[in-house]
N, C-alpha and C positions, 0 to 999 in steps of 0.2 A: 504493500498499501506506498503509494507517495505520498511522502509529509510535504503540505502547504504554510510556506512560512507567514505567520500572521503579518498583520498588514503593519507597517511602522517599523518592520522588523527586518526588508529584504537584504539581502547581501551585497553589503560596498566592497566591489572590488578600488582599490586608491590609484589610478593611472601613475606612470612612472615619471615624476617633478622632470619641467624641459629646465635645462641648463641654461638657454637663451637669457634669462637678467644674469644669470655669474658671467657670463662670459661679456656682455655689457660693460659689466661694473668692471672687470679686468681692464677692458678697453679702454674706461676711463681713467681707470688708478696709475695706467700704463701712460696716456696721455698727459696726466698731469706729473709723472716724475719725469716725462721729458721738459713741460714749461718750466719745471724746478730746476733742472739744468741749466735751462738758458734764464729764468733768472738769476742765478749761479754767478753763469760767466759776466753778465751784465753789474753785478754785483762788486766783480771782479775786477773787470776792465774800467770800473770808475772808484777803486780802490776804496770800497764804500764797505767791505768785510769784514774794518777791523773797528768799524763809530761805534758798536755795541759789548764792550770789554766785559760785563757780566752775561753768564745763563745762567738763565731763568726759565726752566722749560714750562713753569704754570702761570708765573706770574708774569714772566713776559709779553703775554699777551696784549696787553693793555696799553696802548700808544697812550704818550706825556699828551694829557689834556689841558696843561694851563703854564704859563711862562717858566712860573717855578720848577715842574715838572722837565723841563729842557733845559735849564738851567742846572741843575743835578746830574742830568746826562752828559751835559755837557764836559761838565766840571771834573764828571768820571773818565770820558774821553781824551780832557789833557795831558789824565797821568800816563796816558799810555807812549808807548816807543815814536808811533806815527805820529802824534801830533808833536812832539818833543824833535824829534828828528826831520821830518817833512813836513808839516801842516802849520807849522809855528805860529802864531800871531792871526790864526782861523775864525771869521766872526760865527756867531752863531747860527747866518743865516745859511750860510754855507755847510756849515756841519748838520743842519736838517735836511739837503741835500743828499748829503752818503748815508744820514742815518734812516730815511725811506727805503733806500734800496736794497740794506740789512733787513730790515723789520718784517717787511714783507715777505722777504726771503725763506726768514724764520716762518713766519704767520703760514706760509703757501707748505712748509713742511706739515707746521702743523694739522691744516686741511686734508693734507694726503693721510696722517694718519686717520683723523675721523672717519674720513672718507671707508678708507680700507678698513677699518674695526669696527665700525657698528654694521655695515653690512654686512660683512664675515661669521659675525654675532646671529644676526637675523636667518641668515642662510645655514648656518649651523642649527641653531634652536629649529629650524621648522624641516630639518634632513635635506636639502636642495643639496648641501655637502656635506661628504661622510667622507669617511675612511681616507686612503690614500690622499687622493684629495686636499680635504676637511685637515689634513699634514704638512702638505704640500702648504698651504695658503698661511698655516702658523707659524710655518718657519719664514715667510716671506713677512710676517707681522713683525718677530723678531728682528728681521734683515733691517726691517723700517726704524725699529729702535733704535738696532749698534747705527746706522748710520746718520741718528740724531745727536748720540755720543760722539763718532768721529766728526761732525761738523763743528761742535767744540774744541777739539781735543786739536785740527787745525787751527781754531782761532786763538788757541793758547796759547800755540806757537811765535804770534805775530805780538804778544799781549807783555814778553818777559823783555827782552835784551833788543831784538828785531826787529826794525820796522814795517815785517811784510810774513804772512805764513810759512811754513815748507811746504817747496814744492813734493815733496815725496807723500805729504800727508795729504795736498792738492790734490795728487793723483789717486791716494786712494781714495780721497772722498769720491771725487768723481767716477772711480773706477765699478765703485761699489752703488754707485744710484744708476751705473749704465747698467750693472747685474740686473740690477733689480726689476729695469724696464725691462732686459731681456727675458728674464723668468715671467714678469705678468703676459707678456706678449706669447709665448711658448708654451702656456699655459689658459690662455685666450684664444690660439688657434686650435689647440689640444679635444679642447671639452665641445668645438662647435664643428669637428669634424667625424664625422660616424662611419668614415670607411676603414676598412679594414690596413693593419700597419703590415707595413711591408717593407722588403729590404732592397734600395735601390740599387743600381750599379755602383761598382764599388769605383769605379773611379770618380762619378758626378760626388758622390757622397764625402768620398777626400779633400772636392776643392771646395765642395761647402766648408768642411770644417775647417779648411787652410784658410780661403777668405776672414770666415767669421774671426779667428785666432789675430789673423794679419791686421784686420781692421780694429781689433780691440786693442792692440798692440802699439796701433800707430796712436791710437788715445790719449794711453797711458802718456805716452813720447808729449805726446801734442800740451797735455799735462805740464810735463813738465817744462816746455816751451815756454811755456804762461806763466807757473811758477815762476820763473826766475827772470821774466825779461826778457828770454831771447829771441824771442821775435823782432826788439827794437834794434838789433844788430846788423848787419848783411842784408840789408832790406834790398835785395835785387835776386835777381834768377835767370837761370839754374846757374850760374856760378857764385863762389863767396870772396871776394875781393879780387875777381879775376881769375882764382882759380879752383880747379873741383875738390878739391879740400881745404878748410880754414887752416890758413898761416898756424895760429894757435892751439892747433885741432890735438895736440898732445903735451898741452904743456903740464900738467896735473901729472901725480906720481900716486900711485901706481899707476898702470895705463889705463886700466880698464874705467876709472872712476871716471874719466873725461868722456864718457860714454853719459855719465849721470849729472856732473856739477860742471863742467865744462858746457858755458853758455854757446860758442860755436861750434858744438861736438852734438851736444844736446839739438841743435836747431840742424843741423846735419843729417842727423838721424833719423829726425821728424820727417826731415822731405824725403829723404829716399826711403823709409817705410813705409808713406804714403804710393811712391811710386811703384813698389809692388804689392800694394794693397789693389791699387787703382789693376793692375796686369790681373791679379787673381780673377780681382770680380768680372771685369771684364771677360774674362778666359770663361768662368762657370755662367754668369750673365749668356754668353754663347752658346758653352755647351745645354744649359737648361733651356733656352730656344729652340734649339736643332734637335735637339735630341726625341725619341719615340716613346722614352719608356716614360716622359712625366707630363703631368697631368697639364691644363687649359692654364691651369692659374699659377702654375711653375715657369710658365714660358711666359705668363703676364711678368712673374717676378722677376725674370732671369731680363727683362725687358728694362724695367723702373730701375734694379741693379745699374745696369748699364748708362743708363741717363746719369741718375744720381751718383755717381763716382764721378763720371767727365766733369760735373757741376761742382762736383768736393774739391776736384782739383783746384780748378779756376779759380773755385771761391779762396785756397788756400793760396794761392798765388799772389794772388790778388791783397789778401789781408797781410802779406808779407811787405807786399811794393809800397802799401800805403802806411806803414810802418804802425799798422793792427788799429785800424781803423775801427771803431767801438759797432756799428751796426755791419759790419764785412766778418767783424771777428765773431759774433755772437751768432751770425750766420751760417759761418762756417764750424762752429758749433753742433749748431742744431742739425748741419749736415753731415756729421758726423756720425749722432744719435741716428738720424733718418736710413743713414743706413746700414749700420748696426741691425737697429730692426728689421729693415730687410732681411739682411743674412739668417736673422733668427726664424721670421716668416719663411724664406724659401727652405733652410734647415728643417723644419718641420713638415712643409708641403714634399718635401721628398720620400716621406718617410708613410706615402697613403698614397692608395692607392688612384688608378687612372682618373676614374670614372668623377 
C-alpha cells in the first residue's frame, strides 16, 4: 500500500546552490586589489607614503575633522626623517596634499578587508562555500591581514633614519598584493567553469608557467627600481650612457649585490627582464591562438596578452624617457598587473576542455 504524504509535509529537495554570486564577489575583490595597487603607486610617486607616522588599524579610519586634528598630525610628521631631511619648512596645506593619498590608500585596504570578510561569512553560513573552497578563502583572508601588517612594516622602514622605505619591503608589499589578486582571479575562473579538468599539451603548459613567472619577476625588479628611484637615471633607451651595460654596473662588492642595490644595474636588470617577458608572452599568445587544442576563450586571451605586453613595453620606455612621469608610471604599474592577471586567467583556461 502506497503511503501518501500528508499535506504540508511534502519532501523538499534542496537544489545545489549556484556559485555565480561567489564568482562575482571574487572578481570584485580582485578589482579592488588591482585598484589598491594603483593607489599605492600614486602614493609612492607623490612621496605621500610617509605622511602618516602611526599605525592605527582601527582609530586611523577617522580623518582629521578640525584644525587642531590637522595640527597634531602635522607635528607628528615633522618628527619624521622625510620632513627633516627633505621637506623642512613644508606648510600645513602642502602636508594635507600628501596626507590624503596615504589616508585613502589605508582606507581602501580596510574596505577590501570588509568587502572580503563579510560576504565570506555569509557564504559560509549559508553553505554556499564549503570544504576545500572555504579553506582557500580563509587562507586568502589571512593573506590580506598579513598584507596590512607588511604595509606598516614597509612604512616603518622610512621612519627611523632614512627618509624613504626599504626597496626590499616595497617589493614584498607589491608582490603579496599581486599574489592575492592572482589567487582571487584563479578561484573566480575555476568556480565559474564546470568543464572537466584536462591536461593540456606540455609545451604550451610550460610556456604559460614560464611567462607568468617572468612577468612576476619583472614586477619585483620594477619595485626595486621604484624603491631606489633608479628610474631617474639613464633616461634613454636602449643604451645606458651610450653603452649596453652601465659603466658603474659592477661597482658594489660582492658582485651579486649589484643586481639588488646598484641603481644602474637594477634598472638594467628590469629592462631586460621586461624584454624576456615580452618575448615569452608573445610566443605564448601566438601558440594559444594557433593551437587546435586550445579553447576559443584561450585564443582570445592569447590575443589580448600579445596586445597588452606590447603596450606595456611602450609604457615602460615612455616612463623612463619622461623621468618617471606620474601618470605614465601609474599606468605602467596597472599594465603589469593587467598582464599578470591575464596570464593567470589563461593558465587556468589551459587546464579546461575545448567546449
